Every structure is written in structure tokens, then in C-alpha cells.
C-alpha positions as CSV (number, residue, x, y, z in Angstrom):
1,M,54.6,-17.2,-19.1
2,E,56.0,-14.9,-21.7
3,N,54.4,-11.8,-20.1
4,L,55.5,-13.4,-16.9
5,F,58.9,-13.5,-17.8
6,L,59.1,-10.0,-19.5
7,W,57.4,-8.4,-16.4
8,G,60.3,-10.7,-14.0
9,F,63.3,-9.5,-16.7
10,Y,61.7,-5.7,-16.4
11,V,61.4,-5.6,-12.7
12,M,64.8,-7.3,-12.2
13,T,66.5,-4.4,-14.7
14,F,65.1,-1.7,-12.2
15,Y,65.3,-3.2,-8.7
16,A,69.1,-4.8,-9.4
17,F,70.9,-4.6,-13.0
18,L,70.3,-0.3,-13.5
19,P,71.2,0.6,-10.2
20,G,74.5,-1.6,-10.1
21,L,75.6,-0.6,-13.2
22,I,75.1,3.2,-12.4
23,S,77.0,2.8,-9.0
24,R,79.8,0.9,-11.1
25,T,80.0,3.5,-14.2
26,F,78.9,6.6,-12.7
27,G,79.8,6.6,-9.2
28,F,76.5,7.5,-8.1
29,R,75.9,7.5,-4.3
30,V,79.2,5.0,-3.7
31,F,83.2,6.0,-2.5
32,K,85.3,3.8,-5.3
33,R,88.8,5.7,-5.7
34,G,90.2,8.6,-4.2
35,R,92.5,11.4,-5.1
36,T,95.3,11.5,-2.9
37,E,98.9,12.1,-3.6
38,R,100.6,8.9,-1.8
39,E,97.9,7.1,0.1
40,I,96.4,4.1,-0.6
41,A,92.9,1.8,0.5
42,L,93.6,-1.2,1.6
43,T,90.0,-3.1,2.2
44,F,89.2,-6.7,3.0
45,D,86.0,-8.6,2.9
46,D,84.1,-11.9,4.1
47,G,85.9,-11.8,7.4
48,P,87.0,-12.0,10.4
49,D,88.5,-15.4,9.6
50,P,89.9,-17.6,12.8
51,Q,93.1,-18.5,11.1
52,Y,93.8,-16.2,8.4
53,T,92.6,-12.2,10.1
54,P,95.4,-12.4,12.5
55,Q,98.1,-12.8,10.7
56,L,96.9,-10.2,8.1
57,L,96.5,-8.1,11.2
58,D,100.2,-9.3,12.0
59,L,100.8,-8.4,8.8
60,L,100.0,-4.8,8.9
61,A,101.2,-3.8,12.5
62,R,104.2,-4.4,10.9
63,F,104.1,-1.7,8.5
64,D,102.4,0.5,10.2
65,A,99.5,0.0,7.4
66,K,96.2,1.1,8.6
67,A,92.9,-0.7,6.2
68,T,89.3,-1.0,6.7
69,F,87.7,-4.6,7.0
70,F,83.9,-5.0,5.7
71,V,82.7,-8.0,8.4
72,V,80.2,-10.5,7.6
73,G,78.0,-10.4,10.5
74,S,77.6,-14.4,10.9
75,H,81.4,-14.6,10.9
76,A,81.9,-11.4,13.1
77,E,79.4,-13.1,15.8
78,Q,81.7,-15.8,16.2
79,H,85.0,-14.1,16.6
80,P,84.1,-10.7,18.5
81,E,88.1,-10.8,19.7
82,L,89.3,-10.0,16.4
83,L,86.7,-6.8,16.1
84,R,87.8,-5.8,19.3
85,R,91.6,-6.0,18.2
86,M,91.2,-4.7,14.9
87,E,89.5,-1.7,16.5
88,A,92.2,-1.3,19.1
89,E,94.6,-1.6,16.1
90,G,93.3,1.5,14.5
91,H,91.3,-0.2,11.7
92,I,88.6,0.7,10.2
93,I,85.0,-2.0,10.8
94,G,82.5,-1.8,7.8
95,I,79.5,-4.0,7.3
96,H,79.1,-6.5,4.3
97,N,75.9,-8.1,5.4
98,Y,74.9,-10.7,8.0
99,V,75.6,-13.8,5.3
100,H,77.2,-13.1,2.1
101,K,74.3,-13.1,0.1
102,S,73.6,-10.8,-2.8
103,N,71.1,-7.6,-2.4
104,W,69.7,-8.6,-5.7
105,V,68.1,-11.7,-4.2
106,M,66.4,-10.0,-1.3
107,R,64.0,-7.7,-0.3
108,P,64.6,-4.6,0.7
109,R,63.7,-5.3,4.0
110,T,65.5,-8.0,4.6
111,V,68.3,-6.3,3.5
112,K,68.1,-3.5,6.0
113,R,67.8,-6.3,8.8
114,Q,71.0,-8.0,7.7
115,I,72.7,-5.1,7.7
116,E,71.1,-3.9,11.3
117,R,72.0,-7.1,12.9
118,T,75.8,-6.9,11.8
119,N,76.0,-3.2,12.7
120,D,74.6,-4.8,16.3
121,I,77.7,-7.8,16.5
122,I,80.2,-4.7,15.6
123,E,78.7,-2.7,18.3
124,Q,78.6,-5.1,21.1
125,A,82.4,-5.7,20.4
126,T,83.9,-2.8,19.8
127,G,81.2,-0.2,21.7
128,K,80.9,1.6,17.9
129,R,78.5,1.2,15.1
130,A,79.7,1.1,11.8
131,I,79.1,4.0,9.0
132,Y,80.6,2.3,6.4
133,Y,78.8,-0.4,3.8
134,R,80.4,-2.6,1.3
135,P,77.2,-4.6,-0.5
136,P,78.3,-8.2,-1.3
137,W,80.1,-8.2,-5.3
138,G,79.4,-4.4,-4.6
139,I,75.9,-5.0,-5.9
140,V,72.8,-2.6,-4.7
141,N,69.3,-2.6,-5.7
142,V,67.2,0.6,-6.1
143,F,65.7,0.8,-2.4
144,D,69.4,0.7,-1.2
145,Y,70.5,4.4,-1.6
146,S,67.1,5.4,-0.2
147,N,66.9,2.6,2.6
148,L,70.5,3.0,3.5
149,G,70.9,7.2,3.2
150,Y,72.7,6.9,6.7
151,L,75.3,4.7,5.2
152,H,78.1,5.8,2.6
153,I,78.4,2.5,0.5
154,I,82.1,1.6,-0.6
155,L,83.0,0.0,-3.3
156,W,86.7,-0.4,-5.0
157,S,89.4,0.6,-7.8
158,A,90.7,-2.5,-8.2
159,L,90.3,-6.3,-7.5
160,F,92.6,-9.7,-8.4
161,G,90.7,-12.3,-8.0
162,D,92.4,-13.3,-4.8
163,W,89.4,-15.5,-3.6
164,R,90.9,-18.7,-6.2
165,K,93.5,-20.5,-4.7
166,R,94.5,-21.6,-8.1
167,L,95.6,-17.6,-8.8
168,G,98.8,-18.0,-7.0
169,A,100.7,-15.8,-5.3
170,E,102.9,-14.9,-8.1
171,R,100.1,-13.6,-10.3
172,L,98.4,-12.4,-7.9
173,K,101.4,-9.9,-6.4
174,K,102.0,-8.9,-10.3
175,R,98.4,-7.5,-10.5
176,M,98.2,-6.2,-7.5
177,M,101.6,-4.2,-8.3
178,K,99.9,-3.0,-11.5
179,K,97.9,-1.2,-9.1
180,L,100.8,0.4,-6.9
181,R,98.9,4.3,-7.3
182,P,97.8,6.9,-5.1
183,G,94.2,6.8,-4.4
184,E,93.8,3.3,-5.5
185,V,91.0,1.0,-3.0
186,L,92.5,-2.4,-3.3
187,L,89.8,-5.0,-2.5
188,L,91.1,-8.1,-1.4
189,H,89.7,-11.4,1.2
190,D,91.0,-12.4,4.6
191,C,88.1,-15.5,4.3
192,G,87.8,-18.2,2.4
193,R,84.7,-19.7,3.7
194,T,81.9,-18.0,1.3
195,L,80.0,-19.3,-1.5
196,G,82.6,-19.3,-4.6
197,A,86.0,-18.9,-2.8
198,D,88.4,-21.3,-1.8
199,Q,89.2,-22.1,1.9
200,D,92.6,-21.2,1.4
201,A,93.3,-18.8,-0.8
202,P,93.7,-16.2,2.0
203,R,97.3,-17.9,2.2
204,N,98.2,-16.7,-1.2
205,M,96.9,-13.4,-0.7
206,L,99.5,-12.4,2.5
207,I,101.8,-13.5,0.4
208,A,101.4,-11.3,-2.4
209,L,100.9,-8.6,-0.2
210,E,103.9,-8.7,2.0
211,S,105.8,-8.1,-1.4
212,Y,103.4,-5.3,-2.2
213,L,103.9,-3.5,1.4
214,E,107.1,-4.0,0.8
215,E,107.7,-2.3,-2.4
216,A,105.1,0.5,-1.5
217,K,107.3,1.4,1.3
218,A,110.2,1.8,-0.4
219,R,108.8,4.0,-2.9
220,G,107.2,6.3,0.2
221,F,103.3,5.3,0.3
222,Q,100.8,5.5,2.8
223,F,98.2,3.0,4.0
224,V,94.9,4.7,5.6
225,G,91.7,3.2,6.4
226,I,89.2,4.7,3.9
227,D,87.7,7.5,6.5
228,R,91.4,9.0,5.8
229,M,91.1,8.6,2.0
230,I,87.9,10.0,1.6
231,K,88.4,13.2,3.6
232,L,91.9,13.9,1.9
233,T,89.9,13.3,-1.6
234,D,87.6,15.6,-0.5
235,V,90.5,18.0,0.2
236,Q,92.0,17.4,-3.4
237,R,88.2,17.6,-4.8
238,S,87.9,21.0,-2.9
239,R,90.8,22.5,-4.3
240,H,90.4,21.6,-8.1
241,R,86.8,23.5,-7.5
242,S,88.4,26.4,-6.0
243,I,90.3,26.6,-9.6
244,V,87.3,25.8,-11.6
245,K,84.8,28.3,-9.1
246,R,88.1,30.9,-9.9
247,F,88.1,30.1,-13.8
248,V,84.4,30.8,-13.7
249,I,84.0,34.0,-11.9
250,S,86.6,35.6,-14.5
251,L,84.3,34.3,-17.1
252,W,81.3,35.9,-15.3
253,L,83.7,39.4,-15.1
254,M,84.6,39.5,-18.5
255,W,80.6,38.9,-19.1
256,E,79.6,42.0,-16.6
257,Q,82.2,44.1,-18.6
258,A,80.8,43.4,-22.3
259,F,76.8,43.5,-20.7
260,H,78.3,47.1,-19.2
261,A,80.0,48.3,-23.0
262,V,76.5,47.1,-24.7
263,F,74.1,48.6,-22.5
264,R,76.0,51.7,-21.9
265,L,75.8,51.3,-17.9
266,K,77.1,54.9,-16.3
267,K,79.9,53.8,-13.3
268,V,78.5,55.8,-10.5
269,G,81.6,57.4,-7.8
270,E,84.9,58.2,-8.9
271,S,85.8,54.8,-7.0
272,E,88.2,52.0,-9.0
273,I,85.4,49.6,-7.8
274,P,82.3,51.4,-7.5
275,A,78.8,50.1,-5.6
276,F,76.8,50.9,-8.7
277,H,76.4,51.3,-12.2
278,Y,73.1,52.3,-13.9
279,R,71.3,52.9,-17.3
280,V,68.6,55.5,-17.8
281,T,66.0,53.0,-20.0
282,K,62.0,52.9,-20.1
283,Y,60.1,50.7,-17.4
284,T,58.7,47.1,-19.2
285,G,57.1,46.0,-16.6
286,E,53.6,46.0,-14.3
287,P,52.3,49.0,-12.8
288,V,53.5,49.3,-9.9
289,T,51.7,52.1,-7.0
290,F,54.1,53.7,-4.5
291,A,53.2,54.6,-0.9
292,N,52.8,58.1,-2.0
293,G,50.4,57.6,-4.8
294,N,52.5,57.8,-7.3
295,G,53.9,55.1,-9.4
296,V,55.4,53.7,-12.6
297,N,53.9,52.4,-15.7
298,K,55.2,50.6,-18.8
299,G,57.1,53.4,-20.8
300,D,57.7,55.2,-18.2
301,D,61.8,56.2,-17.9
302,I,63.6,54.4,-14.7
303,A,66.9,54.6,-13.4
304,E,67.8,50.9,-13.5
305,I,71.0,50.3,-11.2
306,H,73.6,47.0,-11.1
307,F,75.5,46.4,-8.0
308,D,78.8,45.9,-9.1
309,N,79.9,42.3,-9.6
310,K,83.3,42.7,-9.1
311,L,82.6,43.8,-5.5
312,L,79.8,41.3,-5.1
313,S,82.1,39.0,-5.7
314,S,84.5,40.2,-2.8
315,I,82.4,40.8,-0.1
316,A,81.1,37.4,-0.8
317,A,84.4,35.6,-0.7
318,T,86.2,37.4,2.6
319,S,82.4,37.3,4.3
320,K,82.2,34.6,6.8
321,S,78.6,34.3,6.8
322,P,75.4,34.7,4.4
323,L,73.8,37.1,7.0
324,A,77.4,38.8,6.5
325,T,77.4,39.6,3.4
326,G,73.7,40.8,3.3
327,L,75.1,43.4,6.2
328,R,78.0,44.5,3.8
329,I,75.7,44.5,1.0
330,I,73.3,46.7,2.5
331,R,76.0,49.4,4.1
332,E,77.4,49.6,0.3
333,V,74.1,50.6,-0.8
334,E,73.5,53.3,1.6
335,N,76.9,54.5,1.3
336,A,76.4,55.2,-2.1
337,L,72.6,56.1,-3.0
338,P,74.4,60.0,-1.9
339,A,76.1,59.5,-5.0
340,L,74.1,58.0,-6.8
341,A,71.3,60.6,-6.2
342,N,73.9,63.7,-7.4
343,Q,75.0,61.9,-10.1
344,L,71.5,61.1,-11.7
345,A,70.7,65.0,-10.9
346,E,73.5,66.1,-12.7
347,D,72.3,63.6,-15.7
348,A,70.5,65.3,-18.6
349,A,69.1,61.8,-19.8
350,A,68.0,60.8,-15.6
351,H,65.7,64.0,-15.5
352,S,62.0,62.4,-16.6
353,I,63.1,59.2,-14.4
354,K,59.7,57.9,-12.0
355,A,61.7,56.0,-9.7
356,V,65.4,54.2,-9.1
357,Y,64.4,50.4,-10.5
358,G,66.4,46.9,-9.0
359,V,65.9,43.0,-8.6
360,T,67.4,41.7,-5.6
361,M,67.5,38.7,-3.4
362,I,69.0,41.0,-0.3
363,H,65.7,43.1,0.3
364,R,64.7,42.6,4.6
365,G,66.0,46.5,5.7
366,A,65.5,47.8,2.4
367,D,62.6,49.3,3.1
368,R,64.7,51.7,6.0
369,L,66.8,53.4,3.0
370,G,64.0,54.5,0.9
371,F,62.7,51.6,-1.1
372,E,59.6,50.0,-1.8
373,V,59.4,46.2,-2.1
374,F,57.5,44.5,-4.9
375,Q,57.1,40.9,-5.6
376,L,58.0,40.0,-9.6
377,P,55.2,39.1,-11.6
378,E,55.3,35.2,-11.9
379,G,56.7,34.0,-15.4
380,W,59.8,33.6,-17.4
381,F,61.4,36.2,-15.7
382,K,60.9,35.5,-12.5
383,R,62.4,32.0,-12.6
384,S,64.9,32.9,-14.6
385,T,66.1,35.7,-12.3
386,Q,65.8,33.4,-9.0
387,V,68.2,30.5,-11.3
388,Y,70.5,33.4,-12.0
389,L,70.7,34.6,-8.3
390,R,70.9,30.9,-6.8
391,L,73.9,30.5,-8.8
392,L,75.5,33.5,-8.2
393,M,75.4,33.1,-4.6
394,K,76.5,29.2,-4.8
395,V,79.6,30.8,-7.0
396,L,80.3,33.5,-5.6
397,A,80.2,32.4,-2.0
398,N,82.6,30.8,0.3
399,T,81.7,26.8,-0.1
400,K,81.2,26.7,4.3
401,Q,79.3,30.0,3.8
402,Y,76.8,28.8,1.5
403,K,76.4,25.2,2.6
404,A,76.6,27.0,6.0
405,G,73.2,29.6,4.8
406,R,71.4,27.1,2.8
407,I,67.8,26.9,3.8
408,K,64.9,24.4,3.4
409,A,61.7,25.7,1.0
410,A,59.8,26.0,3.6
411,K,61.9,29.4,4.0
412,T,62.7,31.1,1.1
413,E,61.0,33.9,1.3
414,M,64.8,35.4,1.0
415,V,65.4,33.4,-1.6
416,T,63.0,34.9,-3.8
417,P,63.7,37.7,-5.6
418,R,62.2,41.2,-5.4
419,M,61.7,44.3,-7.4
420,L,63.0,47.4,-5.2
421,F,62.0,50.9,-6.2
422,M,62.8,54.3,-5.2
423,P,60.5,56.8,-6.1
424,V,62.4,59.7,-7.5
425,E,61.5,62.1,-4.8
426,R,62.8,60.0,-2.0
427,V,66.2,59.6,-4.4
428,Q,65.9,63.6,-4.9
429,A,66.0,63.7,-0.7
430,Y,69.7,61.9,-1.0
431,A,70.7,64.6,-2.8
432,T,70.2,67.3,-0.9
433,V,70.7,66.5,2.5
434,S,73.4,68.3,3.8
435,M,77.0,66.0,4.5
436,G,76.4,66.4,8.6
437,K,73.0,65.0,8.5
438,L,73.9,62.2,6.2
439,H,76.3,61.3,7.8
440,E,73.7,61.0,11.0
441,E,70.9,59.5,8.9
442,A,73.8,57.1,8.0
443,G,74.7,55.8,11.5
444,R,70.8,55.7,12.2
445,L,69.6,53.6,9.2
446,S,72.9,51.6,9.9
447,E,71.4,50.6,13.0
448,A,68.1,49.9,12.1
449,V,69.2,48.0,9.2
450,E,71.1,45.5,11.3
451,R,68.9,44.9,13.7
452,S,66.0,44.2,10.8
453,I,68.6,42.0,8.9
454,V,69.6,40.2,12.6
455,S,66.2,39.4,13.0
456,A,66.1,37.6,10.0
457,A,68.9,35.8,10.1
458,D,67.5,32.5,9.6
459,D,66.1,33.6,6.2
460,A,69.3,35.9,4.8
461,A,70.8,33.1,2.6
462,S,71.1,34.2,-0.3
463,L,72.4,37.7,-2.1
464,G,71.3,39.0,-5.6
465,T,73.0,41.6,-8.1
């Protein structure tokens, strides 16, 4: 018997208690508070009620206030005309189960049936299906996160116990006035016909709400549906992320300057923002063999190139898509190669190099510039480089570009970093081509590279160093 009790305790803890606690405390997979300047969201549960819901709609219309109604399906089924009025007057209709029963005491399949049945009733009355859901008492179980992925779960930032008649209109008003702040998601009830509620309690709610609306209007607040609250909150969060992103990029560029100083990287060309920096160093990886039969072995001298991160940041932030980012980077590389070749030819420390070397995610089309592409050996360096370059793309690119360019694991060829080598003979060819021929060849290579990258548009989702 004791073991049975313990197993029941464990099941209820992981099935119901922990998911509910996490959602309420951390807001996991739920929306419970907005981030706005003067908007407040009114939400009403348990209706519609034939006596109090029409009075509430009249009150909201007087103040031009929009609200969100989470309806109980069995109540809505009896009063579809109230759903139609809510829809006609610009309010949002959400789901509150078919009967007012906690998800903790229902199987996942039962919860899903309750929601679908209520949604069918809403659709029959209004012609639209609901996309917002509030579980009774705000209680979710562990399966709600996966089974209800197509619904947006809405909780609240303030509730007042207005389902109890003995609270009284005056005490309720005082509680509500303390929450007269932008971003609040207020939970009230327009029906008292559910378990634990008093049938006439909404009368007090209407009295208190009228005073609340009057004071809010005097202070310049607006009342919006939950859809509008979510959109405004997303905008504010995006602005906040932009500030954080700029701060992160600034720190990252400072780190790059320190890296250049410590490892004595040399700037290529005279431009204030060059395409490349390089250093002559020893190769430490596995041996590679080039198409001409030559190669690089561990300990050989190489010129390790690094694309300038300030230029990279500018390109990523102003490009409309990952594809455009990739094309612009390839062209910058193409234009900078002659300067790199000339500088290496004049650098005494580079006379013994076997190749130019770099690691990148933009490798489609690099072979047309004279690079040879090799897989990174499996190990911590490959994994850490892959994580770094993906984070780099997420930080640098504008949000719309990054979201549009993300691809699934099945298409990650271009998201895996590669080693690029250019044999020293090919590097020297860039230094010896006349300027006229160079421009002619550059134009031809640009077209070839662009065709190659465009053919891989679905894959060109990330950029590298």
C-alpha cells in the first residue's frame, strides 16, 4: 500500500505539479504578462453567462475596451449568440475546456477532446477557430506542452478572488487599482456557475470594473485583446534584444582586437576595414593532399587567414538574406585575394608557406576562386568551431534574416564548417596576373560563384569566419 502511494505521488508530481509550477514561476511555454507602455489586457473566464456577460459587453463598449473571453464549452453551447456578439464587437474568444475541470484529473486524450469540442462550438458560432487556451485554474499537465502545441496557453499576471461574493465590490476595486499598470493581464470572471464560485459574484466584478475603467481612461491606458498584447510585447522584447545584441557585438569586436594583438595578425591592404587579416604559423592538423599532388603536413608553414569581423558584422546586419550575405562575403574575398597575394610575396616570413588556410561555413563556390575544400577532422575543434560559427550567425545577422535562413538538420551541409586551402602556387598566380586580366577573370569568377551559390540557396543559411 505504501509503495502504491509513493508511485501515485511520483506520477502526480511529474504529470501535474512540476509542469504547473514551472509554467507559473518561469512562464515556460505560456504567456502571462505583457511588456507595453500603456496597454492592459482584460481576460474573463467561465462564461458566457446569460445575465452578466451582456452587461459586461455593454460596459466594455462604453469605454471602447477590448477583452479576451475564455469560454467554457458547455456554457457557450447554450448561448452562441453571445459568442457572435463578442466576435462582432472586436473581442478575442479563447478556450477554457468544455467543462470546468482541472487538467490534473483528466487524461491527455480527455483534455484534447474537451478542447476540440469547445473549439468546434466557437467555430460554429463565429466561423473562426480559437488559438488561445487557458486551462482551468491555470493548471497544465506534462502532456499539454506537446498535445496543445497549436494553441497559445495564456495565464495571467493578476487575479483577485472575484469569484467569491463576500469579497465585495469595494475590496475588489481596491485590489484591482493596485494593478493599474501597463502590461498587466487581469483575470476576472463573468460567470459564477462553476464549482467553487458564487453565482452572483460577477455583480461585484462589474461594479469594481466600471471604476477601474474610469480611472484607467483618465490616466490614458488602453485595453486590448490578448493578441494585441502579445504583438506589442514581442516588439518591446525585440528592441531589448537589439540593445543586448549591440553590446555583445561590441564585446566581441574588442575581443577580436585583443586576439589580433596577441597573435600579431597583419592587416591586408590599406583599407580602414580590410577584408582579411593573416598570420604565418605552423600547421597543426592532419596531413592534406592537394589536387596537384602537393600538400600540407603537420609542422609546415601556412598563412592562416581571418575574415575581418567588423566587415562581417556590417555585411550580415545589412543583408536581406543569408544568401545575400554569402554572396557579398565571397565577392569581398575575391576582391581581396590579389592584395593578399602581393603582401605575402613581400613578407619575408611568408616565403616558406605551403598554402593559405582558413575555416569557414561559406564553402560553396570557394573552389572557383582557387581554394580546395576539406572536411574538418572529428573532434572537439570541429564541434567547438561549429558552435562558434552558428552563434556568430545568430548574433550578427538581423533577426528576420536568421529566422528565414534557418534550416533543419537534414539540410546542414552548409552549416558544417570546412577547411579551405589555397596552394601557394595558386596564391602566386593572383599576384602575377595583370590588372586588366584580373578584372576580366574576377567578373567571370563572380558569375560562376553566384551561379554556384544560388543553386545552393536552400543550404546557404550560415556564415563563417
